[in-house]
C-alpha positions in Angstrom: -1.1 5.4 0.2 0.3 3.5 3.0 3.9 3.6 2.2 6.9 1.7 3.4 9.7 4.1 4.1 12.8 2.6 5.8 14.9 5.8 5.8 15.0 7.7 9.1 14.2 11.4 9.3 17.9 12.0 9.7 18.6 10.6 6.3 17.3 11.2 2.8 13.7 12.3 2.4 12.2 10.0 -0.2 10.0 11.9 -2.5 6.8 9.9 -3.5 4.5 10.8 -6.3 1.1 10.4 -4.8 -0.5 11.6 -1.6 0.6 9.6 1.4 -2.7 9.4 3.2 -4.5 6.1 3.9 -6.4 4.5 1.0 -9.0 1.8 1.4 -10.8 -0.4 -1.1 -13.8 0.6 -3.2 -15.4 -0.5 -6.4 -12.9 -1.4 -9.1 -14.4 0.6 -11.9 -11.3 2.1 -13.6 -12.4 4.3 -16.4 -10.9 4.2 -19.9 -8.4 7.0 -20.6 -10.2 10.3 -21.3 -13.7 8.9 -20.8 -16.0 11.6 -22.2 -18.2 11.1 -19.1 -15.3 12.4 -16.9 -15.6 15.9 -18.3 -18.0 18.6 -17.1 -19.1 20.2 -20.3 -20.8 23.0 -18.3 -17.4 24.2 -17.1 -14.9 26.3 -19.0 -11.3 25.0 -19.2 -9.8 28.4 -18.8 -12.0 29.2 -15.8 -11.6 26.0 -13.7 -9.7 23.4 -15.5 -10.0 20.8 -12.7 -13.8 21.0 -12.9 -13.7 21.0 -16.7 -11.6 17.8 -16.9 -12.9 15.9 -13.9 -16.2 17.4 -12.9 -18.3 14.7 -14.6 -16.3 12.0 -12.8 -16.5 13.6 -9.4 -20.2 14.1 -9.7 -20.8 10.5 -10.4 -18.3 8.9 -8.0 -19.3 9.5 -4.4 -16.9 8.3 -1.8 -17.7 4.8 -0.5 -18.6 4.8 3.2 -15.5 3.0 4.3 -13.1 5.5 2.5 -11.7 8.9 3.2 -11.3 9.7 -0.4 -11.9 8.2 -3.9 -10.0 9.0 -7.1 -8.0 7.6 -10.0 -5.1 6.6 -7.8 -7.5 4.9 -5.4 -9.3 3.0 -8.2 -6.0 1.6 -9.6 -4.7 0.8 -6.1 -8.0 -1.0 -5.3 -7.8 -2.9 -8.6 -4.3 -4.1 -7.8 -5.4 -4.9 -4.2 -8.4 -6.9 -5.4 -6.4 -8.9 -7.9 -3.9 -9.7 -5.2 -6.8 -10.8 -3.0 -7.9 -13.2 -5.6 -4.4 -14.5 -6.0 -3.9 -15.0 -2.3 -7.2 -16.8 -1.9 -6.1 -19.2 -4.7 -2.7 -19.7 -2.9 -4.5 -20.6 0.3 -6.7 -23.1 -1.5 -3.8 -24.5 -3.7 -0.4 -23.6 -2.2 2.4 -22.7 -4.6 5.6 -24.1 -3.0 7.8 -23.3 -5.9 9.1 -20.2 -4.1 9.5 -20.1 -0.3 8.4 -16.4 -0.4 5.0 -17.5 -1.8 4.6 -19.8 1.2 5.5 -17.1 3.7 3.0 -14.7 2.0 0.3 -17.3 2.0 0.8 -18.3 5.6 0.8 -14.7 6.8 -2.3 -13.8 4.8 -4.1 -16.9 6.0 -3.4 -16.2 9.6 -4.6 -12.7 9.3 -7.9 -13.8 7.7 -8.6 -16.4 10.5 -10.9 -14.1 12.5 -12.5 -17.0 14.4 -9.2 -18.1 15.8 -8.2 -14.5 16.6 -11.4 -14.1 18.7 -11.0 -17.5 20.3 -7.4 -16.9 21.3 -8.3 -13.4 22.6 -5.6 -11.1 23.7 -3.5 -13.7 25.5 -0.5 -13.0 23.3 -0.9 -9.3 24.0 -1.0 -9.9 27.7 2.2 -11.8 27.4 3.9 -8.7 26.0 2.3 -6.4 28.6 3.2 -8.5 31.6 7.0 -7.8 31.6 6.2 -4.0 31.6 4.1 -4.2 34.7 6.9 -6.1 36.4 9.6 -3.5 35.8 10.8 -2.6 39.3 12.4 0.9 38.8 13.6 3.6 36.4 16.8 1.8 35.3 14.9 -1.3 34.4 12.3 0.8 32.6 14.9 2.6 30.5 16.6 -0.7 29.7 13.3 -2.0 28.4 13.3 0.6 25.6 16.0 -1.4 23.9 14.1 -4.6 24.3 11.0 -3.1 22.8 12.8 -1.5 19.9 14.5 -4.8 19.2 11.1 -6.3 18.9 10.1 -3.6 16.3 8.1 -1.3 18.7 9.7 2.1 18.3 9.0 3.7 21.6 10.1 7.3 22.3 12.3 7.7 19.3 13.4 6.2 16.0 16.6 4.1 15.6 18.0 2.3 12.5 20.2 2.5 9.5 20.5 5.6 7.3 22.9 6.5 4.5 25.7 8.8 5.5 24.9 12.2 4.2 28.5 12.8 2.9 29.1 9.2 1.8 25.9 7.6 0.6 27.7 4.3 0.0 27.9 3.7 3.7 25.1 3.1 6.2 25.2 5.0 9.5 23.4 4.3 12.8 20.7 7.0 13.0 18.5 8.4 15.8 15.4 10.4 14.9 12.5 12.1 16.6 9.3 10.0 17.0 7.1 8.5 19.7 3.9 10.3 18.8 0.4 8.8 18.3 -0.8 11.7 16.1 0.7 12.4 12.6 3.1 15.2 13.7 4.0 17.8 16.3 1.5 20.3 14.9 -1.4 18.2 16.1 -0.1 18.7 19.7 0.8 22.4 19.4 -2.1 23.9 17.4 -4.5 25.9 19.6 -7.6 25.8 17.4 -10.8 24.0 18.6 -10.4 21.2 16.1 -6.9 20.4 17.3 -8.0 20.5 21.0 -10.9 18.2 20.2 -8.6 15.6 18.5 -6.2 15.6 21.5 -9.1 15.2 23.9 -10.5 12.3 21.9 -7.0 10.7 21.8 -6.9 10.7 25.6 -10.4 9.1 25.7 -9.3 6.5 23.0 -6.2 5.5 24.9 -8.2 5.1 28.1 -10.7 2.8 26.3 -7.9 0.7 24.8 -6.4 0.3 28.3 -9.8 -0.8 29.6 -10.1 -3.3 26.8 -6.6 -4.7 27.8 -7.8 -5.3 31.4 -7.3 -2.0 33.3 -10.0 -0.7 35.5 -11.6 2.6 34.4 -9.8 4.8 37.1 -6.4 3.5 36.3 -7.0 3.7 32.5 -8.1 7.3 32.8 -4.9 8.2 34.8 -2.7 6.3 32.5 -4.1 7.8 29.3 -3.5 11.3 30.7 0.1 10.3 31.6 0.6 9.1 28.0 -0.6 12.3 26.6 1.7 14.3 28.9 4.7 12.3 27.7 3.7 12.7 24.0 3.2 16.4 24.5 6.7 16.8 25.8 8.1 14.8 22.9 6.0 16.9 20.4 7.3 20.2 21.9 10.9 18.9 21.4 10.2 17.8 17.8 10.8 19.7 14.6 7.9 20.9 12.4 7.1 19.1 9.2 8.5 22.0 7.2 11.8 22.0 9.2 12.1 18.2 8.6 12.3 18.9 4.9 15.8 20.5 5.3 18.3 17.6 4.7 21.2 19.7 5.9 19.6 20.4 9.3 18.8 16.6 9.6 22.4 15.5 9.1 24.2 15.7 12.4 26.8 12.9 12.7 28.5 12.8 16.1 30.5 10.5 18.4 28.4 8.2 20.6 29.8 10.2 23.5 28.3 13.4 22.1 24.9 11.6 21.8 25.3 10.5 25.4 25.8 14.1 26.3 22.5 15.2 24.8 20.6 12.9 27.2 23.0 11.9 29.9 20.5 9.8 31.9 19.9 7.3 29.1 22.5 4.6 28.3 22.9 4.9 24.6 25.6 2.3 24.3 23.5 -0.1 26.3 20.5 0.6 24.1 22.5 -0.1 20.9 23.7 -3.3 22.4 20.2 -4.3 23.3 18.9 -3.8 19.7 21.9 -5.8 18.5 23.4 -2.9 16.6 26.9 -3.3 15.2 29.5 -1.3 17.1 29.9 2.2 15.8 32.0 5.2 16.6 29.4 7.8 15.5 25.7 8.2 15.2 23.7 10.5 12.8 21.4 12.4 15.2 18.7 13.8 12.9 17.2 16.2 15.4 19.5 16.9 18.4 17.0 19.2 20.1 14.6 16.3 20.2 17.2 14.1 21.9 17.8 16.9 24.4 14.1 17.1 25.1 13.8 13.3 25.4 16.4 13.3 28.2 14.2 15.0 30.9 11.2 12.8 29.9 13.2 9.6 30.6 14.9 11.0 33.7 12.0 12.8 35.4 8.7 11.3 34.3 6.9 9.2 36.9 7.9 5.5 36.4 4.3 4.6 36.3 3.8 7.0 33.4 6.7 5.6 31.5 5.3 2.1 31.8 1.8 3.3 30.7 3.4 4.9 27.6 5.2 1.6 26.8 2.0 -0.4 27.3 0.1 1.9 25.0 2.7 1.5 22.2 2.6 -2.3 22.6 -1.2 -2.3 22.3 -1.0 0.0 19.3 1.4 -2.3 17.5 -1.2 -5.2 17.7 -3.5 -3.8 15.0 -5.6 -6.4 13.3 -4.0 -9.2 15.3 -6.1 -8.1 18.3 -9.8 -9.2 18.9 -12.5 -7.2 17.2 -13.3 -5.0 20.3 -9.8 -3.5 20.0 -10.0 -3.1 16.2 -13.4 -1.4 16.4 -12.2 1.1 19.0 -9.1 1.9 17.0 -11.3 2.6 13.9 -13.6 4.8 16.0 -10.7 7.1 16.7 -9.1 7.1 13.2 -12.5 8.3 11.8 -11.6 11.7 13.3 -8.6 12.0 11.0 -9.9 10.2 7.9 -13.6 10.8 7.9 -14.3 7.2 6.8 -17.7 6.0 8.0 -17.2 2.2 8.0 -14.4 -0.2 8.8 -12.4 -1.6 5.8 -13.1 -5.1 4.8 -11.0 -7.7 6.5 -9.5 -9.1 3.3 -8.3 -5.7 2.4 -6.7 -5.1 5.7 -4.9 -8.4 5.4 -3.7 -7.9 1.9 -2.3 -4.5 2.9 -0.8 -6.1 6.0 1.2 -8.8 4.2 2.3 -6.2 1.6 3.6 -4.0 4.4 5.7 -6.7 6.1 6.9 -8.5 3.0 6.7 -6.0 0.2 9.2 -7.7 -2.2 7.7 -11.1 -1.7 4.2 -9.8 -2.4 5.7 -7.9 -5.4 7.0 -11.2 -6.8 3.5 -12.7 -6.7 2.0 -9.7 -8.3 4.6 -9.4 -11.1 4.5 -13.2 -11.9 0.7 -13.3 -12.2 -0.6 -9.8 -13.2 2.0 -7.8 -15.1 1.7 -8.2 -18.9 4.8 -9.2 -20.8 6.7 -6.2 -22.4 5.4 -3.7 -19.8 8.8 -3.0 -18.5 10.3 -2.5 -21.9 7.7 0.0 -23.0 8.2 1.9 -19.7 11.9 2.0 -20.3 11.4 3.7 -23.6 9.2 6.4 -22.1 11.7 7.0 -19.3 14.5 7.5 -21.8 12.5 10.0 -23.9 11.6 12.1 -20.8 15.2 11.9 -19.5 16.6 13.2 -22.8 14.0 16.0 -22.9 15.0 17.1 -19.4 18.6 17.0 -20.4 17.9 19.3 -23.3 15.8 21.6 -21.1 18.6 22.0 -18.6 20.8 23.3 -21.4 18.2 25.9 -22.4 17.5 27.3 -19.0 18.0 31.1 -19.0 18.5 31.4 -15.3 21.0 28.6 -14.7 24.7 29.3 -15.4 27.1 27.0 -17.3 28.9 25.6 -14.2 25.6 24.5 -12.5 24.2 23.2 -15.8 27.2 21.0 -16.3 26.8 19.4 -12.8 23.0 19.2 -13.2 23.4 17.3 -16.4 26.0 15.0 -14.8 23.5 14.3 -12.0 20.7 13.5 -14.5 23.0 11.2 -16.5 23.9 9.2 -13.3 20.3 8.9 -12.1 19.6 5.2 -11.7 16.3 3.7 -13.0 14.4 1.1 -11.1 11.5 -0.1 -13.2 8.6 -2.6 -12.6 10.2 -4.8 -9.9 13.5 -5.1 -7.9 16.3 -7.0 -9.6 17.4 -8.2 -6.2 14.4 -8.7 -3.8 14.8 -8.7 0.0 15.8 -12.1 1.4 13.1 -13.2 3.8 14.6 -16.6 4.6 15.1 -15.6 8.3 11.4 -14.8 8.7 9.6 -17.9 9.8 5.8 -17.9 9.4 4.3 -21.4 10.0 1.3 -22.9 8.2 -0.8 -22.7 11.4 0.7 -19.5 12.8 -1.4 -17.4 15.3 -1.7 -14.0 13.7 -0.4 -12.2 16.7 2.8 -14.3 16.7 3.1 -13.7 12.9 2.9 -9.9 13.5 5.6 -10.0 16.2 7.8 -12.2 14.1 7.5 -9.8 11.1 8.2 -6.7 13.2 11.3 -8.3 14.8 12.6 -9.5 11.4 12.4 -6.0 9.8 14.0 -4.3 12.8 16.8 -6.8 12.9 17.3 -6.6 9.1 17.5 -2.8 9.2 19.9 -2.6 12.1 22.2 -5.1 10.6 22.8 -2.7 7.7 24.6 -0.3 10.0 28.3 0.0 9.2 27.9 -1.8 5.9 27.9 -0.6 2.3 24.5 0.8 1.2 22.4 -1.4 -1.0 21.4 1.1 -3.7 19.1 -1.5 -5.3 16.8 -1.9 -2.4 13.3 -0.5 -3.0 11.2 1.5 -0.6 7.9 -0.1 -1.6 6.3 -3.1 -3.2 6.3 -3.7 -6.9 2.4 -3.8 -6.7 2.2 -0.2 -5.3 0.4 2.5 -7.3 3.1 5.0 -6.7 6.6 6.1 -7.7 9.5 7.9 -6.0 12.8 9.6 -6.1 15.5 8.6 -3.6 18.0 11.5 -3.2 20.6 9.4 -1.3 20.7 7.0 -4.2 20.0 9.5 -7.0 17.5 7.0 -8.3 14.0 6.9 -9.7 11.6 4.0 -9.1 8.4 3.1 -10.9 6.7 0.0 -9.6 4.7 -2.3 -11.9 1.6 -1.4 -9.9 1.4 2.1 -11.5 1.8 0.8 -15.1 -1.9 0.5 -15.8 -4.7 2.8 -16.9 -5.2 5.7 -16.3 -1.5 6.2 -16.1 -0.3 3.9 -18.9 -2.3 2.0 -21.5 -0.7 0.4 -24.5 -3.9 1.0 -26.4 -4.1 4.7 -25.5 -2.8 7.6 -27.7 0.6 9.1 -26.8 -1.1 12.3 -25.5 -2.8 10.3 -22.8 0.3 8.2 -21.8 2.5 11.2 -21.6 -0.1 13.2 -19.7 -0.3 10.2 -17.3 2.8 8.1 -16.7 5.0 10.6 -18.6 4.2 13.3 -16.0 4.9 10.8 -13.2 8.3 10.1 -14.8 9.1 13.8 -15.2 7.9 14.5 -11.7 10.4 12.0 -10.2 13.3 13.1 -12.3 12.8 16.8 -11.4 12.7 15.8 -7.7 16.5 15.5 -8.1 16.5 19.3 -8.6 13.7 20.5 -6.2 14.4 22.4 -3.0 15.4 19.2 -1.2 16.9 17.1 -4.0 19.2 19.9 -5.2 21.2 19.5 -2.0 22.4 16.1 -3.2 25.1 15.5 -5.9 25.2 12.9 -8.6 26.4 10.3 -6.1 23.6 11.0 -3.6 25.9 12.9 -1.2 24.9 16.2 0.6 26.8 18.8 -1.4 26.2 22.4 -2.5 27.1 22.1 -6.2 25.2 25.2 -7.3 26.8 28.6 -7.8 25.4 31.2 -5.3 23.8 33.2 -8.1 22.0 30.1 -9.5 20.9 29.0 -6.0 19.5 32.4 -5.2 17.5 32.4 -8.5 16.2 29.0 -7.8 15.1 29.9 -4.3 13.2 32.9 -5.7 11.4 30.6 -8.2 10.6 28.1 -5.4 9.2 30.9 -3.2 6.9 31.8 -6.1 5.5 28.4 -5.9 5.2 28.1 -2.1 3.5 31.6 -2.0 1.0 30.4 -4.6 0.1 27.3 -2.7 -0.1 29.2 0.6 -3.1 31.0 -0.9 -5.1 27.8 -1.5 -7.7 26.8 1.1 -7.7 23.1 2.0 -10.8 23.1 4.2 -12.5 25.7 6.5 -9.7 27.9 7.9 -6.8 25.5 7.0 -4.7 26.6 4.1 -2.3 24.5 2.1 1.3 24.8 3.5 3.4 26.2 0.7 6.8 25.5 2.3 5.8 22.0 3.2 4.5 21.3 -0.3 7.1 23.2 -2.3 9.1 20.2 -3.4 6.1 18.3 -4.7 4.7 21.3 -6.4 8.0 22.0 -8.1 8.1 18.4 -9.3 4.5 18.5 -10.5 5.4 21.6 -12.6 8.6 20.2 -13.8 7.1 16.8 -14.6 4.3 18.4 -16.6 6.5 20.8 -18.6 9.1 18.1 -19.4 6.6 15.4 -20.3 4.7 17.8 -22.5 7.9 18.6 -24.4 8.7 14.9 -24.7 5.3 14.3 -26.1 5.7 16.9 -28.8 8.6 14.9 -30.1 6.4 11.9 -30.9 4.7 11.5 -34.3 1.3 12.1 -32.8 2.5 15.2 -31.0 3.9 16.6 -34.3 0.9 15.7 -36.4 -1.6 17.6 -34.2 -4.6 15.4 -35.2 -7.6 15.9 -33.0 -9.3 12.9 -31.2 -12.9 13.3 -29.9 -12.8 17.0 -30.5 -9.6 17.6 -28.6 -6.2 18.4 -30.0 -3.3 16.2 -28.9 -2.1 18.9 -26.6 -5.5 19.4 -25.1 -5.7 15.7 -24.5 -2.3 15.7 -22.8 -3.4 18.3 -20.2 -6.8 16.6 -19.7 -5.0 13.3 -19.1 -2.9 15.0 -16.5 -5.9 16.4 -14.7 -7.8 13.1 -14.8 -5.1 11.2 -13.0 -6.0 13.5 -10.1 -9.8 13.3 -10.3 -10.8 12.8 -6.7 -13.4 13.3 -4.0 -12.2 13.7 -0.5 -13.8 14.0 2.9 -13.1 17.3 4.8 -11.5 15.4 7.7 -8.9 13.8 5.4 -8.3 17.1 3.5 -7.5 18.8 6.8 -5.3 15.9 7.9 -3.3 16.0 4.6 -3.0 19.8 4.6 -1.4 19.7 8.0 0.9 16.7 7.5 1.4 15.7 3.9 4.0 17.4 1.6 1.8 16.7 -1.4 -0.8 19.3 -2.3 -4.5 18.3 -2.5 -5.4 16.8 -5.8 -7.4 19.8 -7.2 -4.5 22.2 -6.5 -2.0 19.9 -8.0 -3.8 20.4 -11.3 -4.9 24.1 -10.9 -1.6 25.2 -9.4 0.4 23.4 -12.1 -1.3 24.2 -15.4 -1.8 27.9 -14.4 2.0 28.2 -14.6 2.3 26.4 -18.0 2.0 28.8 -20.9 1.5 25.9 -23.3 -1.7 25.0 -21.4 -3.1 28.4 -22.1 -2.1 28.2 -25.7 -3.7 24.7 -26.1 -7.0 25.8 -24.7 -6.8 29.3 -26.2 -7.2 31.0 -22.8 -7.5 34.8 -22.7 -4.7 36.6 -20.7 -7.3 37.6 -18.0 -8.7 34.1 -17.6 -8.7 32.6 -14.1 -6.4 29.7 -15.2 -3.8 32.1 -16.5 -1.5 33.6 -13.8 -0.3 37.2 -14.5 3.2 36.2 -13.2 3.9 32.5 -13.8 6.3 30.5 -11.6 8.8 29.3 -14.1 11.6 26.8 -13.4 11.7 24.3 -16.3 
């Protein structure tokens, strides 16, 4: 999913439920829960449960040519997207002026869809942004421009914005984080295999082509693209790995502004903060100090022409679909290397996703008003409360956790805030002006500047714990450790995750596991570092922490052994938190299901017992086909395991699964030594 995450790397790491890769539209053919056609009757549940539960579906659902993967998440996401598309087309034809946000959303979408005007206007608005860069006379002027670009929402070289204070989550700090890269993370720059080298080489070619499209001659574009890559390589070498970024304690480094200045003496940090209109602060949370140290020599010693080329490249990249087709097509040609998609996404889909990205809460209001059935939130609340109570009971029964830690773990669970269906207090977009006849390039610039200004203005103020990190129409869910909160958007409250007509086994195997997953994130290898108030605090006894670490290592070692594609394995340490949450969510939701009348009755449906249906429903929310390019991309950069391993790696550690399907002790789906936490 393309997810909106406002927290900097120096702050809390928001734990999302689904994979964070890009999803595009495909046929909206969402299957009914536990459709018999989804099963592969030639497979044995105890040999390969993923194939058994999803093999029929994967065999009959090839990936559409414009997609990098296709699965249950994607189907529901596409269905939501398609419904929003229909709504926005209706709003364009018959504007709804009852809510100013509906007008903003309609105007932004309409400007994005006006391809004829975008082609007619050309890249004049882009050239207006590039021209000041070309005119910068010297290094001091170039460095001063960084603040101007970031104020406009273009995050060159590093990230800057608000982030909750690690020791006082009720207060928003100024935060600086590593950034400035075109590829997903530092590993794409440092890996020495042929595939990584090819991707870097293609990136240089791509940057050169984009420079040519923006008006440079071929020789200058070639030199500039190599200069950009050299700068990004230096930034990458100074960056932390994806695994290191998962440690919230390492990423909390508050220091006086003078100390930040000392990390990179040649850059005027006070001047920068003034340029981005940041409130005056005494300290800054520097997420990755070594990155700031490495940034200093880049800004102080790189050729001025190279710095200007890097800035121009970032401005061009920010243009996206607001640029003429020649730019958009070239951008897609490069992204195919990472996604494997064969065709460009439809324009309508790109525009719906674009407006959702810049005005998530406004789009969410449109979605909820028109598409969410009455009573959905109330039914979801009941499920959440049952799963929460079950986790509370489970904590008391843990044989490896001592009384002192149990007491604080229970207190944290009891204080966990629930955000369900839609925000009670949506973002105020009144300062974002999008006219009825707005040129899309101008609308994009206005939206970027609005969001940057809104974020920076949080600095020094009390944290808004009710703000969401995604739109209510998103097919996703998340746990926010700095808030100690769980969020379930309305967009995930449809089949195959939740269906009021489905049996309890299916709903608990679907949305119930999602609920349990997010709750147990509060106690995974990241979340356990935060207390009930969302502050960084070691509230575990040393003995309990050591026992938990050993259990976490069991899981990370297991996932290290899974092959993603070719010679690329899953990264167990990167995926440990999500795998812990998958295991915890499945175990807790299963126990919650057993409390229901259906769970107690044990009456079979379609030849499967309720418990068998529970585990099959869990597997089928992860039915998916994926291109090897995307599998490689996700394995290298995403903390979520690939879909098949989320199923196999989880149920093989759940004894009740083996019991439900009567698996022999030596069966492939039964681990000799299970990883047990919950």
